[in-house]
N, CA and C atoms as a LAMMPS dump frame, in Angstrom:
ITEM: TIMESTEP
0
ITEM: NUMBER OF ATOMS
672
ITEM: BOX BOUNDS ff ff ff
-5.0000000000000000e+02 5.0000000000000000e+02
-5.0000000000000000e+02 5.0000000000000000e+02
-5.0000000000000000e+02 5.0000000000000000e+02
ITEM: ATOMS id mol type element x y z
1 1 1 N 14.652 -27.759 -14.251
2 1 2 C 14.755 -26.021 -14.431
3 1 3 C 14.576 -25.285 -13.886
4 2 1 N 12.901 -25.342 -13.465
5 2 2 C 11.798 -24.448 -12.634
6 2 3 C 12.683 -24.424 -11.656
7 3 1 N 12.936 -25.449 -10.753
8 3 2 C 13.071 -25.502 -8.998
9 3 3 C 14.795 -24.806 -9.195
10 4 1 N 15.668 -24.793 -9.883
11 4 2 C 17.038 -24.593 -9.976
12 4 3 C 16.293 -22.966 -10.244
13 5 1 N 15.592 -22.416 -10.744
14 5 2 C 15.717 -21.27 -11.167
15 5 3 C 14.929 -20.749 -9.942
16 6 1 N 14.165 -21.013 -9.491
17 6 2 C 13.39 -20.579 -8.114
18 6 3 C 14.504 -20.687 -7.376
19 7 1 N 15.485 -21.788 -7.048
20 7 2 C 16.263 -21.549 -5.55
21 7 3 C 17.259 -20.53 -6.282
22 8 1 N 17.553 -20.308 -7.277
23 8 2 C 18.896 -19.102 -7.494
24 8 3 C 17.882 -18.036 -7.435
25 9 1 N 16.534 -17.8 -7.204
26 9 2 C 15.948 -16.4 -7.386
27 9 3 C 15.729 -16.129 -5.664
28 10 1 N 15.833 -17.315 -5.074
29 10 2 C 15.327 -17.342 -3.571
30 10 3 C 16.626 -16.865 -2.846
31 11 1 N 17.752 -17.304 -3.234
32 11 2 C 19.06 -16.947 -2.931
33 11 3 C 19.207 -15.695 -3.14
34 12 1 N 19.145 -15.199 -3.929
35 12 2 C 18.925 -13.459 -4.915
36 12 3 C 18.16 -12.653 -4.036
37 13 1 N 17.254 -12.813 -3.813
38 13 2 C 16.399 -12.025 -2.722
39 13 3 C 16.078 -13.218 -1.349
40 14 1 N 16.492 -13.232 -0.517
41 14 2 C 16.748 -13.653 0.669
42 14 3 C 15.51 -13.513 1.495
43 15 1 N 14.732 -12.376 1.353
44 15 2 C 13.979 -12.392 1.809
45 15 3 C 12.191 -13.08 1.526
46 16 1 N 12.569 -13.047 0.223
47 16 2 C 11.278 -13.485 -0.537
48 16 3 C 10.626 -12.269 -1.059
49 17 1 N 11.132 -11.554 -1.08
50 17 2 C 10.846 -10.282 -1.923
51 17 3 C 11.768 -9.157 -2.826
52 18 1 N 11.085 -8.391 -3.056
53 18 2 C 11.804 -6.918 -3.639
54 18 3 C 11.719 -5.883 -2.881
55 19 1 N 12.907 -5.774 -1.937
56 19 2 C 12.884 -4.419 -0.922
57 19 3 C 13.418 -3.476 -1.988
58 20 1 N 12.372 -2.433 -1.614
59 20 2 C 13.189 -1.073 -2.035
60 20 3 C 13.92 -0.245 -1.298
61 21 1 N 14.812 0.124 -2.064
62 21 2 C 16.18 0.517 -1.414
63 21 3 C 15.782 1.703 -0.272
64 22 1 N 16.747 2.192 0.998
65 22 2 C 16.504 2.872 2.058
66 22 3 C 15.792 4.263 1.848
67 23 1 N 16.54 4.939 0.634
68 23 2 C 16.532 6.088 0.058
69 23 3 C 15.333 6.622 -0.363
70 24 1 N 14.86 5.459 -0.79
71 24 2 C 13.675 5.4 -1.895
72 24 3 C 12.575 5.539 -1.122
73 25 1 N 12.589 5 0.034
74 25 2 C 11.503 4.68 1.058
75 25 3 C 11.669 6.608 2.209
76 26 1 N 12.839 6.695 2.386
77 26 2 C 12.858 7.874 2.946
78 26 3 C 11.936 8.867 2.163
79 27 1 N 12.261 8.976 0.857
80 27 2 C 11.202 9.586 0.005
81 27 3 C 9.801 9.684 0.307
82 28 1 N 9.406 8.387 0.283
83 28 2 C 8.084 8.611 0.253
84 28 3 C 7.477 8.966 1.803
85 29 1 N 8.112 8.638 2.482
86 29 2 C 7.837 8.979 4.08
87 29 3 C 8.063 10.548 4.198
88 30 1 N 9.115 11.493 3.424
89 30 2 C 9.069 12.819 3.249
90 30 3 C 8.065 13.639 2.849
91 31 1 N 7.562 13.052 1.682
92 31 2 C 6.446 13.284 0.583
93 31 3 C 4.771 12.942 1.5
94 32 1 N 4.787 11.837 2.186
95 32 2 C 3.791 11.702 3.214
96 32 3 C 3.287 13.067 4.337
97 33 1 N 4.873 13.054 4.705
98 33 2 C 4.888 13.675 5.902
99 33 3 C 4.306 15.485 5.238
100 34 1 N 4.835 15.667 4.322
101 34 2 C 4.315 16.728 3.912
102 34 3 C 2.886 17.069 3.366
103 35 1 N 2.572 16.138 2.428
104 35 2 C 0.76 15.864 2.14
105 35 3 C -0.217 16.288 3.627
106 36 1 N 0.503 15.147 4.273
107 36 2 C -0.209 15.488 5.72
108 36 3 C -0.423 16.96 6.062
109 37 1 N 0.728 17.483 6.028
110 37 2 C 0.635 18.508 6.312
111 37 3 C -0.217 19.791 5.869
112 38 1 N 0.234 20.148 4.546
113 38 2 C -0.872 20.36 3.579
114 38 3 C -2.001 19.631 3.715
115 39 1 N -2.832 19.245 3.655
116 39 2 C -4.081 18.886 4.206
117 39 3 C -4.263 19.369 5.41
118 40 1 N -3.908 18.972 6.225
119 40 2 C -4.367 19.472 7.916
120 40 3 C -4.69 20.697 8.033
121 41 1 N -3.584 21.351 7.412
122 41 2 C -3.719 23.019 7.671
123 41 3 C -4.715 23.89 6.605
124 42 1 N -4.872 23.074 5.281
125 42 2 C -6.139 23.067 4.505
126 42 3 C -7.32 23.036 5.094
127 43 1 N -7.327 22.249 5.998
128 43 2 C -8.909 21.341 6.769
129 43 3 C -9.29 20.532 5.693
130 44 1 N -8.646 19.795 5.182
131 44 2 C -9.026 18.841 4.236
132 44 3 C -8.795 17.504 4.976
133 45 1 N -9.677 16.397 5.148
134 45 2 C -9.839 15.29 5.593
135 45 3 C -9.045 14.039 4.502
136 46 1 N -8.618 13.279 4.938
137 46 2 C -7.973 12.428 4.59
138 46 3 C -7.39 11.484 5.39
139 47 1 N -7.917 9.52 4.954
140 47 2 C -6.97 8.906 5.909
141 47 3 C -6.194 7.957 4.543
142 48 1 N -5.451 7.05 5.393
143 48 2 C -4.502 6.028 5.091
144 48 3 C -5.649 4.688 4.65
145 49 1 N -5.456 4.123 3.447
146 49 2 C -6.023 2.858 3.335
147 49 3 C -5.291 1.911 2.872
148 50 1 N -6.059 0.54 2.012
149 50 2 C -5.474 0.064 1.382
150 50 3 C -4.23 -0.674 2.001
151 51 1 N -2.78 -1.695 1.824
152 51 2 C -1.508 -1.233 1.889
153 51 3 C -1.462 -0.027 3.253
154 52 1 N -1.338 0.918 2.625
155 52 2 C -0.527 1.838 3.624
156 52 3 C -1.214 1.784 5.105
157 53 1 N -2.726 1.45 4.912
158 53 2 C -3.211 0.862 6.51
159 53 3 C -2.616 -0.244 6.934
160 54 1 N -2.828 -1.229 5.991
161 54 2 C -2.418 -2.185 6.873
162 54 3 C -0.81 -2.58 7.541
163 55 1 N 0.208 -1.493 6.539
164 55 2 C 1.197 -1.384 7.54
165 55 3 C 1.296 -0.746 8.342
166 56 1 N 0.457 0.176 8.525
167 56 2 C 0.588 0.85 9.805
168 56 3 C -0.291 0.145 11.139
169 57 1 N -0.923 -0.95 10.661
170 57 2 C -1.703 -1.394 11.669
171 57 3 C -0.379 -2.582 12.22
172 58 1 N -0.282 -3.399 11.276
173 58 2 C 0.694 -4.179 11.303
174 58 3 C 2.222 -4.271 11.625
175 59 1 N 2.65 -2.859 10.944
176 59 2 C 3.942 -2.95 10.702
177 59 3 C 4.545 -1.605 11.602
178 60 1 N 3.618 -0.97 11.897
179 60 2 C 3.728 0.641 12.186
180 60 3 C 4.643 1.492 11.365
181 61 1 N 4.669 0.863 10.191
182 61 2 C 5.315 1.778 8.808
183 61 3 C 4.935 0.772 7.434
184 62 1 N 5.636 1.141 6.184
185 62 2 C 5.51 0.908 5.187
186 62 3 C 5.531 -0.383 5.188
187 63 1 N 5.196 -1.179 4.362
188 63 2 C 5.122 -2.641 4.569
189 63 3 C 6.24 -2.772 3.668
190 64 1 N 7.373 -3.974 4.395
191 64 2 C 8.644 -4.097 3.679
192 64 3 C 8.495 -4.089 2.33
193 65 1 N 7.863 -4.832 1.405
194 65 2 C 8.112 -5.15 0.203
195 65 3 C 7.113 -3.844 -0.773
196 66 1 N 6.129 -2.708 0.124
197 66 2 C 5.756 -2.218 -0.94
198 66 3 C 6.536 -0.899 -0.863
199 67 1 N 5.841 0.094 -1.991
200 67 2 C 6.906 1.451 -2.709
201 67 3 C 6.373 2.767 -2.645
202 68 1 N 4.67 2.742 -2.511
203 68 2 C 4.259 3.987 -2.175
204 68 3 C 3.247 4.282 -1.372
205 69 1 N 2.512 5.203 -0.483
206 69 2 C 1.414 5.281 0.169
207 69 3 C -0.157 5.378 -0.996
208 70 1 N -1.108 5.078 0.322
209 70 2 C -2.422 5.26 -0.525
210 70 3 C -3.102 6.171 0.438
211 71 1 N -3.453 6.954 0.216
212 71 2 C -4.995 7.617 0.767
213 71 3 C -5.979 8.373 0.488
214 72 1 N -6.831 8.49 0.909
215 72 2 C -8.211 8.809 0.738
216 72 3 C -8.782 10.143 1.186
217 73 1 N -9.683 10.669 0.31
218 73 2 C -9.978 11.82 0.359
219 73 3 C -11.611 12.185 -0.444
220 74 1 N -12.051 12.647 0.732
221 74 2 C -13.753 12.927 -0.014
222 74 3 C -13.554 13.767 -1.423
223 75 1 N -14.648 12.815 -2.414
224 75 2 C -14.359 13.574 -3.603
225 75 3 C -14.975 14.879 -3.52
226 76 1 N -15.795 15.575 -2.305
227 76 2 C -15.877 16.762 -2.88
228 76 3 C -14.999 17.691 -2.691
229 77 1 N -13.725 17.641 -2.024
230 77 2 C -12.556 18.234 -1.872
231 77 3 C -11.754 18.272 -3.155
232 78 1 N -12.243 17.586 -4.548
233 78 2 C -11.35 17.632 -6.086
234 78 3 C -10.668 18.746 -6.351
235 79 1 N -12.185 19.71 -6.033
236 79 2 C -11.594 21.175 -6.68
237 79 3 C -10.861 22.197 -6.166
238 80 1 N -10.733 22.181 -4.748
239 80 2 C -10.266 22.129 -3.827
240 80 3 C -8.798 22.134 -4.031
241 81 1 N -8.656 20.798 -4.257
242 81 2 C -7.233 20.256 -4.156
243 81 3 C -6.59 21.078 -5.257
244 82 1 N -7.102 21.404 -6.209
245 82 2 C -6.773 21.103 -8.045
246 82 3 C -6.238 22.851 -7.953
247 83 1 N -6.951 23.608 -6.871
248 83 2 C -6.344 25.083 -6.655
249 83 3 C -5.292 25.442 -5.699
250 84 1 N -4.649 24.083 -5.328
251 84 2 C -3.675 24.243 -4.29
252 84 3 C -2.629 23.756 -5.008
253 85 1 N -2.813 23.76 -6.209
254 85 2 C -1.099 23.438 -6.896
255 85 3 C -0.095 24.306 -6.828
256 86 1 N -0.054 25.506 -6.549
257 86 2 C 0.79 26.453 -5.59
258 86 3 C 1.709 26.049 -4.259
259 87 1 N 0.885 25.571 -3.662
260 87 2 C 0.939 25.255 -2.675
261 87 3 C 2.116 24.201 -2.411
262 88 1 N 1.625 23.043 -3.367
263 88 2 C 1.736 21.727 -3.162
264 88 3 C 3.402 22.063 -4.229
265 89 1 N 3.603 23.242 -4.93
266 89 2 C 4.994 23.791 -5
267 89 3 C 5.476 24.218 -4.653
268 90 1 N 4.877 25.236 -4.109
269 90 2 C 5.905 25.759 -2.431
270 90 3 C 6.635 24.539 -1.434
271 91 1 N 6.198 23.271 -1.386
272 91 2 C 6.629 22.208 -0.852
273 91 3 C 7.74 21.397 -1.809
274 92 1 N 8.011 21.733 -2.958
275 92 2 C 8.36 20.892 -3.928
276 92 3 C 7.713 19.655 -4.213
277 93 1 N 6.42 19.798 -4.199
278 93 2 C 5.323 18.897 -4.734
279 93 3 C 4.471 18.722 -5.968
280 94 1 N 4.647 17.87 -7.019
281 94 2 C 3.684 17.93 -8.088
282 94 3 C 2.447 17.467 -7.885
283 95 1 N 1.789 17.897 -8.272
284 95 2 C 0.085 17.409 -7.957
285 95 3 C -0.722 17.177 -9.346
286 96 1 N -0.214 15.56 -9.853
287 96 2 C -0.566 15.28 -10.931
288 96 3 C -2.288 14.535 -10.957
289 97 1 N -3.12 15.04 -11.6
290 97 2 C -4.948 14.579 -11.554
291 97 3 C -4.208 13.105 -12.343
292 98 1 N -5.25 11.965 -11.604
293 98 2 C -5.257 10.739 -12.609
294 98 3 C -6.284 10.498 -12.283
295 99 1 N -6.818 9.315 -13.274
296 99 2 C -8.57 8.548 -13.35
297 99 3 C -8.87 8.496 -11.747
298 100 1 N -8.013 8.178 -10.802
299 100 2 C -8.507 7.64 -9.417
300 100 3 C -8.899 8.925 -8.696
301 101 1 N -7.771 9.768 -9.085
302 101 2 C -7.813 10.997 -8.05
303 101 3 C -6.237 11.794 -8.713
304 102 1 N -5.464 11.245 -7.434
305 102 2 C -4.217 12.01 -7.98
306 102 3 C -3.003 11.471 -7.479
307 103 1 N -1.885 11.882 -8.238
308 103 2 C -0.619 11.164 -7.736
309 103 3 C 0.314 12.39 -7.228
310 104 1 N 0.925 12.28 -6.201
311 104 2 C 1.975 13.521 -5.713
312 104 3 C 3.337 12.913 -5.175
313 105 1 N 3.846 13.661 -5.997
314 105 2 C 5.477 13.49 -5.702
315 105 3 C 6.429 14.585 -5.73
316 106 1 N 7.534 14.238 -5.712
317 106 2 C 8.729 15.585 -6.016
318 106 3 C 8.522 15.981 -7.367
319 107 1 N 8.605 17.482 -7.384
320 107 2 C 8.909 18.189 -8.518
321 107 3 C 10.053 17.792 -9.226
322 108 1 N 11.209 17.303 -8.861
323 108 2 C 12.058 16.929 -9.511
324 108 3 C 12.709 16.026 -9.821
325 109 1 N 11.679 14.835 -9.472
326 109 2 C 11.621 13.581 -9.526
327 109 3 C 11.697 13.077 -11.358
328 110 1 N 12.757 11.828 -11.295
329 110 2 C 13.253 11.789 -12.753
330 110 3 C 12.44 10.231 -12.663
331 111 1 N 13.257 9.392 -13.37
332 111 2 C 12.875 8.454 -13.754
333 111 3 C 12.229 7.892 -13.046
334 112 1 N 12.266 6.979 -11.785
335 112 2 C 11.698 6.407 -10.637
336 112 3 C 11.128 7.299 -9.818
337 113 1 N 10.062 7.772 -9.754
338 113 2 C 9.656 8.855 -8.831
339 113 3 C 8.585 8.086 -7.538
340 114 1 N 8.946 8.613 -6.616
341 114 2 C 8.173 8.372 -5.175
342 114 3 C 6.797 9.234 -5.731
343 115 1 N 6.012 8.605 -4.883
344 115 2 C 4.744 9.296 -4.822
345 115 3 C 3.531 8.538 -3.76
346 116 1 N 2.682 9.566 -3.5
347 116 2 C 1.224 9.216 -2.57
348 116 3 C 0.22 9.263 -3.345
349 117 1 N -0.479 7.884 -3.962
350 117 2 C -2.073 7.905 -4.619
351 117 3 C -2.645 8.279 -3.529
352 118 1 N -3.43 9.524 -3.95
353 118 2 C -4.619 9.716 -3.488
354 118 3 C -5.662 9.694 -3.85
355 119 1 N -6.763 9.08 -3.587
356 119 2 C -7.913 8.62 -3.701
357 119 3 C -9.046 9.062 -3.724
358 120 1 N -9.967 9.268 -4.918
359 120 2 C -10.893 9.974 -4.008
360 120 3 C -12.17 8.898 -4.137
361 121 1 N -13.207 9.083 -3.382
362 121 2 C -14.41 8.651 -2.793
363 121 3 C -15.353 9.232 -2.249
364 122 1 N -16.412 8.639 -3.027
365 122 2 C -17.887 9.599 -2.743
366 122 3 C -18.825 8.633 -1.478
367 123 1 N -19.348 10.471 -1.057
368 123 2 C -19.587 10.257 0.182
369 123 3 C -21.212 9.466 0.027
370 124 1 N -21.445 7.749 0.526
371 124 2 C -23.131 7.72 -0.093
372 124 3 C -24.125 7.374 1.486
373 125 1 N -23.674 8.225 2.444
374 125 2 C -24.394 8.791 3.264
375 125 3 C -23.816 7.69 4.703
376 126 1 N -23.556 6.774 5.171
377 126 2 C -23.338 5.739 5.931
378 126 3 C -21.819 5.428 5.661
379 127 1 N -21.609 5.506 4.401
380 127 2 C -20.082 5.077 4.233
381 127 3 C -19.501 5.99 3.228
382 128 1 N -18.346 5.408 2.436
383 128 2 C -17.588 6.106 1.024
384 128 3 C -17.504 5.109 0.312
385 129 1 N -17.42 5.582 -0.771
386 129 2 C -17.073 4.013 -1.709
387 129 3 C -16.305 4.912 -2.989
388 130 1 N -15.826 4.257 -3.955
389 130 2 C -15.194 4.535 -5.067
390 130 3 C -15.875 4.78 -5.724
391 131 1 N -15.763 6.131 -6.81
392 131 2 C -16.846 6.494 -7.761
393 131 3 C -16.523 5.362 -9.036
394 132 1 N -17.57 5.504 -9.912
395 132 2 C -17.525 4.042 -11.009
396 132 3 C -16.892 4.806 -12.185
397 133 1 N -15.443 4.851 -12.244
398 133 2 C -14.522 5.233 -13.334
399 133 3 C -13.936 4.157 -13.693
400 134 1 N -13.605 4.311 -14.91
401 134 2 C -12.663 3.797 -15.808
402 134 3 C -11.418 3.204 -14.873
403 135 1 N -11.207 1.624 -14.929
404 135 2 C -10.04 0.919 -14.33
405 135 3 C -10.376 1.057 -13.005
406 136 1 N -11.125 1.438 -12.232
407 136 2 C -11.265 1.258 -11.046
408 136 3 C -11.889 -0.523 -10.402
409 137 1 N -12.49 -0.217 -11.14
410 137 2 C -13.435 -1.867 -11.456
411 137 3 C -12.364 -2.738 -10.704
412 138 1 N -10.811 -2.747 -11.1
413 138 2 C -10.088 -4.152 -10.821
414 138 3 C -9.893 -3.885 -9.201
415 139 1 N -10.779 -3.166 -8.225
416 139 2 C -10.507 -3.003 -6.899
417 139 3 C -11.33 -4.357 -6.513
418 140 1 N -11.079 -5.141 -5.225
419 140 2 C -12.602 -5.744 -4.707
420 140 3 C -13.564 -4.847 -4.188
421 141 1 N -15.083 -5.271 -4.482
422 141 2 C -15.707 -4.723 -3.496
423 141 3 C -15.648 -4.069 -2.155
424 142 1 N -15.047 -5.473 -1.788
425 142 2 C -14.563 -5.545 -0.284
426 142 3 C -13.71 -4.243 0.045
427 143 1 N -12.947 -3.371 -0.955
428 143 2 C -11.885 -2.414 -0.322
429 143 3 C -12.651 -1.044 -1.206
430 144 1 N -13.568 -1.249 -2.017
431 144 2 C -13.95 -0.238 -2.136
432 144 3 C -15.186 0.411 -1.339
433 145 1 N -15.386 -0.218 -0.248
434 145 2 C -16.153 0.708 0.483
435 145 3 C -15.547 1.018 2.196
436 146 1 N -16.021 1.797 2.698
437 146 2 C -15.274 1.902 4.378
438 146 3 C -16.573 2.909 4.688
439 147 1 N -17.068 2.03 6.505
440 147 2 C -18.17 2.787 6.977
441 147 3 C -17.983 3.895 7.6
442 148 1 N -18.372 5.338 7.552
443 148 2 C -17.981 6.671 8.59
444 148 3 C -17.952 5.96 9.757
445 149 1 N -18.896 5.39 10.349
446 149 2 C -18.406 4.723 11.904
447 149 3 C -17.202 4.308 12.262
448 150 1 N -16.422 3.113 10.966
449 150 2 C -15.441 3.08 11.003
450 150 3 C -14.266 3.84 10.745
451 151 1 N -14.448 5.363 10.513
452 151 2 C -13.935 6.122 9.824
453 151 3 C -13.186 7.004 11.271
454 152 1 N -14.463 7.808 11.495
455 152 2 C -14.005 8.893 12.372
456 152 3 C -14.834 8.584 13.725
457 153 1 N -13.784 9.278 14.55
458 153 2 C -13.134 10.563 14.514
459 153 3 C -11.903 9.406 14.316
460 154 1 N -10.93 10.55 13.374
461 154 2 C -10.104 9.957 12.461
462 154 3 C -8.598 9.866 13.368
463 155 1 N -7.49 9.395 13.533
464 155 2 C -6.387 9.02 14.675
465 155 3 C -5.47 9.022 14.134
466 156 1 N -4.332 9.421 14.657
467 156 2 C -2.917 9.558 14.257
468 156 3 C -2.421 7.904 14.631
469 157 1 N -1.809 7.435 13.809
470 157 2 C -0.911 6.517 13.478
471 157 3 C 0.809 6.701 13.193
472 158 1 N 1.469 5.55 14.167
473 158 2 C 2.802 5.989 14.121
474 158 3 C 2.859 5.003 12.464
475 159 1 N 3.57 5.995 11.665
476 159 2 C 4.348 5.042 10.445
477 159 3 C 5.589 5.388 9.92
478 160 1 N 6.39 4.282 10.561
479 160 2 C 7.911 5.016 10.405
480 160 3 C 7.966 5.811 10.929
481 161 1 N 8.918 6.541 10.846
482 161 2 C 9.736 8.054 11.22
483 161 3 C 8.274 9.13 11.613
484 162 1 N 7.28 8.603 10.534
485 162 2 C 5.942 9.969 10.657
486 162 3 C 5.091 9.475 11.428
487 163 1 N 3.739 10.525 11.325
488 163 2 C 2.549 9.933 12.111
489 163 3 C 1.634 10.56 11.04
490 164 1 N 0.566 9.837 10.444
491 164 2 C -0.273 9.887 9.983
492 164 3 C -1.614 9.671 10.241
493 165 1 N -2.604 10.143 9.405
494 165 2 C -4.394 10.243 9.729
495 165 3 C -4.66 8.754 9.33
496 166 1 N -5.37 8.805 9.768
497 166 2 C -6.468 6.766 9.533
498 166 3 C -7.788 6.3 9.735
499 167 1 N -8.351 5.883 9.678
500 167 2 C -9.652 5.036 10.696
501 167 3 C -9.606 5.248 12.126
502 168 1 N -10.528 4.92 12.822
503 168 2 C -10.612 5.475 14.263
504 168 3 C -10.629 3.807 14.828
505 169 1 N -11.4 2.665 13.839
506 169 2 C -11.294 1.637 13.754
507 169 3 C -10.87 0.801 12.605
508 170 1 N -9.822 0.452 12.213
509 170 2 C -9.469 -0.272 11.037
510 170 3 C -9.886 -1.871 10.732
511 171 1 N -9.718 -2.344 11.975
512 171 2 C -9.855 -3.74 11.81
513 171 3 C -11.066 -4.58 11.078
514 172 1 N -12.58 -3.867 11.073
515 172 2 C -13.673 -4.717 10.063
516 172 3 C -13.018 -4.189 8.429
517 173 1 N -12.64 -2.523 7.669
518 173 2 C -12.03 -2.781 6.788
519 173 3 C -10.639 -4.102 6.505
520 174 1 N -10.233 -3.919 7.138
521 174 2 C -8.437 -4.803 7.182
522 174 3 C -9.285 -6.041 6.798
523 175 1 N -10.375 -6.767 7.326
524 175 2 C -11.23 -7.796 7.511
525 175 3 C -11.755 -8.158 6.073
526 176 1 N -12.493 -7.37 5.805
527 176 2 C -13.171 -7.445 4.766
528 176 3 C -12.169 -7.436 3.161
529 177 1 N -11.082 -6.657 3.703
530 177 2 C -10.276 -6.408 2.508
531 177 3 C -9.043 -7.371 2.016
532 178 1 N -9.012 -8.317 3.313
533 178 2 C -7.638 -8.89 3.015
534 178 3 C -7.734 -10.326 4.105
535 179 1 N -8.774 -10.453 4.565
536 179 2 C -8.917 -11.535 5.439
537 179 3 C -8.136 -11.664 6.863
538 180 1 N -7.235 -12.663 6.513
539 180 2 C -6.543 -13.287 7.444
540 180 3 C -5.21 -11.731 7.841
541 181 1 N -5.768 -10.61 8.127
542 181 2 C -4.235 -9.758 7.715
543 181 3 C -3.411 -9.661 8.48
544 182 1 N -3.77 -10.306 9.685
545 182 2 C -2.432 -10.562 10.576
546 182 3 C -1.296 -11.434 10.127
547 183 1 N -1.333 -11.839 9.191
548 183 2 C -0.149 -13.25 8.637
549 183 3 C 0.056 -12.529 7.369
550 184 1 N 1.483 -12.041 7.6
551 184 2 C 2.22 -11.511 5.907
552 184 3 C 2.043 -12.839 4.946
553 185 1 N 1.686 -11.653 3.678
554 185 2 C 1.308 -12.674 2.4
555 185 3 C 2.14 -11.736 1.835
556 186 1 N 3.125 -12.273 0.904
557 186 2 C 3.965 -11.149 -0.156
558 186 3 C 2.965 -11.031 -1.502
559 187 1 N 2.951 -9.714 -1.569
560 187 2 C 2.486 -9.041 -2.695
561 187 3 C 3.52 -7.984 -2.974
562 188 1 N 4.175 -8.613 -4.615
563 188 2 C 5.094 -7.807 -4.891
564 188 3 C 4.847 -6.363 -5.777
565 189 1 N 5.237 -5.34 -5.276
566 189 2 C 5.763 -3.995 -5.498
567 189 3 C 5.95 -3.927 -6.895
568 190 1 N 5.786 -2.217 -7.038
569 190 2 C 5.144 -2.059 -9.08
570 190 3 C 6.667 -2.096 -9.64
571 191 1 N 7.957 -2.441 -8.638
572 191 2 C 8.919 -2.141 -9.944
573 191 3 C 9.826 -3.797 -9.088
574 192 1 N 8.877 -4.929 -9.064
575 192 2 C 9.623 -5.928 -8.863
576 192 3 C 9.496 -6.541 -10.417
577 193 1 N 11.021 -7.508 -10.263
578 193 2 C 11.558 -8.063 -11.995
579 193 3 C 10.093 -8.95 -12.418
580 194 1 N 10.229 -8.709 -13.266
581 194 2 C 8.739 -9.719 -13.831
582 194 3 C 9.126 -11.434 -13.798
583 195 1 N 10.576 -11.825 -13.185
584 195 2 C 10.587 -13.257 -13.642
585 195 3 C 10.64 -13.627 -12.322
586 196 1 N 10.211 -12.61 -11.417
587 196 2 C 10.54 -13.082 -10.285
588 196 3 C 9.343 -13.507 -9.452
589 197 1 N 8.377 -12.573 -10.388
590 197 2 C 6.802 -12.657 -10.155
591 197 3 C 6.661 -14.281 -10.788
592 198 1 N 6.743 -14.558 -11.893
593 198 2 C 6.799 -15.664 -11.87
594 198 3 C 7.444 -17.112 -11.441
595 199 1 N 8.585 -16.764 -11.423
596 199 2 C 8.704 -17.962 -10.382
597 199 3 C 9.163 -17.691 -8.947
598 200 1 N 9.187 -16.941 -8.199
599 200 2 C 9.349 -15.993 -7.124
600 200 3 C 8.245 -16.124 -6.419
601 201 1 N 6.905 -16.224 -6.889
602 201 2 C 5.773 -15.834 -5.769
603 201 3 C 5.917 -16.864 -4.813
604 202 1 N 5.798 -18.035 -5.011
605 202 2 C 5.481 -18.897 -3.729
606 202 3 C 6.811 -19.259 -3.167
607 203 1 N 7.847 -18.633 -3.657
608 203 2 C 9.355 -19.45 -3.03
609 203 3 C 9.45 -19.226 -1.825
610 204 1 N 8.968 -18.186 -1.043
611 204 2 C 9.256 -17.886 0.346
612 204 3 C 8.749 -18.922 1.029
613 205 1 N 7.168 -19.379 0.85
614 205 2 C 6.266 -20.297 1.367
615 205 3 C 7.347 -21.476 1.385
616 206 1 N 7.799 -22.401 0.253
617 206 2 C 7.847 -23.746 0.072
618 206 3 C 8.801 -23.905 0.348
619 207 1 N 9.947 -22.382 0.276
620 207 2 C 11.762 -22.616 0.813
621 207 3 C 11.125 -22.59 2.206
622 208 1 N 10.909 -22.195 3.079
623 208 2 C 10.494 -22.076 4.513
624 208 3 C 9.979 -23.394 5.238
625 209 1 N 9.093 -23.975 4.467
626 209 2 C 8.724 -25.133 4.701
627 209 3 C 9.522 -26.469 4.289
628 210 1 N 10.243 -26.042 3.303
629 210 2 C 10.765 -27.459 2.684
630 210 3 C 11.065 -28.782 3.449
631 211 1 N 11.969 -28.457 4.843
632 211 2 C 12.344 -29.191 5.511
633 211 3 C 11.01 -30.003 6.005
634 212 1 N 9.482 -29.657 6.421
635 212 2 C 8.723 -30.312 6.602
636 212 3 C 7.97 -31.32 5.362
637 213 1 N 8.425 -30.361 4.744
638 213 2 C 7.706 -31.428 3.264
639 213 3 C 8.156 -32.39 3.152
640 214 1 N 9.725 -32.79 3.442
641 214 2 C 10.73 -33.618 3.051
642 214 3 C 10.334 -34.939 4.203
643 215 1 N 9.993 -34.339 5.655
644 215 2 C 9.852 -35.133 6.681
645 215 3 C 8.438 -36.038 6.364
646 216 1 N 7.294 -34.927 5.735
647 216 2 C 5.88 -35.594 5.743
648 216 3 C 6.012 -36.822 4.368
649 217 1 N 6.993 -36.329 2.915
650 217 2 C 6.874 -37.201 1.953
651 217 3 C 7.958 -38.439 2.713
652 218 1 N 8.826 -38.59 3.505
653 218 2 C 9.844 -39.66 3.715
654 218 3 C 8.281 -40.357 4.82
655 219 1 N 7.99 -39.86 5.422
656 219 2 C 7.06 -40.647 6.523
657 219 3 C 5.71 -41.844 5.857
658 220 1 N 5.734 -41.111 4.184
659 220 2 C 4.435 -41.877 3.337
660 220 3 C 5.403 -42.474 2.854
661 221 1 N 6.373 -42.332 2.328
662 221 2 C 6.897 -43.783 1.642
663 221 3 C 7.409 -44.633 2.149
664 222 1 N 7.702 -44.535 3.855
665 222 2 C 8.329 -45.928 4.48
666 222 3 C 7.179 -46.64 4.727
667 223 1 N 5.649 -45.972 4.708
668 223 2 C 4.545 -46.765 4.876
669 223 3 C 4.264 -47.768 3.487
670 224 1 N 5.023 -47.566 2.689
671 224 2 C 4.344 -48.787 1.282
672 224 3 C 5.952 -49.896 1.173
């Protein structure tokens, strides 16, 4: 039963993951482009992190199975950002404060809004870390800090049809956070169906290696 369900899901999602539709991803790029313009115009430094940085380095775009953008702004700019709500509205963007920083989306988005997650990090002298706030403890410690020498001076990355700012040396952060970051590993996006998460998470690996597994098993059985 499990194998049949797994195979059925694998046939339905042939890439082994749920890929957001092109229109949705185009909206994410557009929001990020406007956020980049606003922050740079207002002299507010930011840089991409987490899966967005991984996508920029490894794919030069959003990771195929991702569905948002993650950026970081030093916490000292929190009040200045709040004062820019009118500026965001002029670009048809909503700046919504949340526990980790803010979510930026279109003003007219409905049930499934595209958004950019903006995280605040505290300046600890030689590095930036997440402030200790509720719910942020889900992030591994390796992902919670990044050294200033890794960040500055910021540089431009090709990111799909746009360009964004990111750390000048991303590799130590990517290694701390993801280990072997060059190897693609599937992490389902926020809208992935629950049954895919349950039955399909290892499906791409097992499906693609099934012939080798069969040969290995056949070789073992022939020894008896």
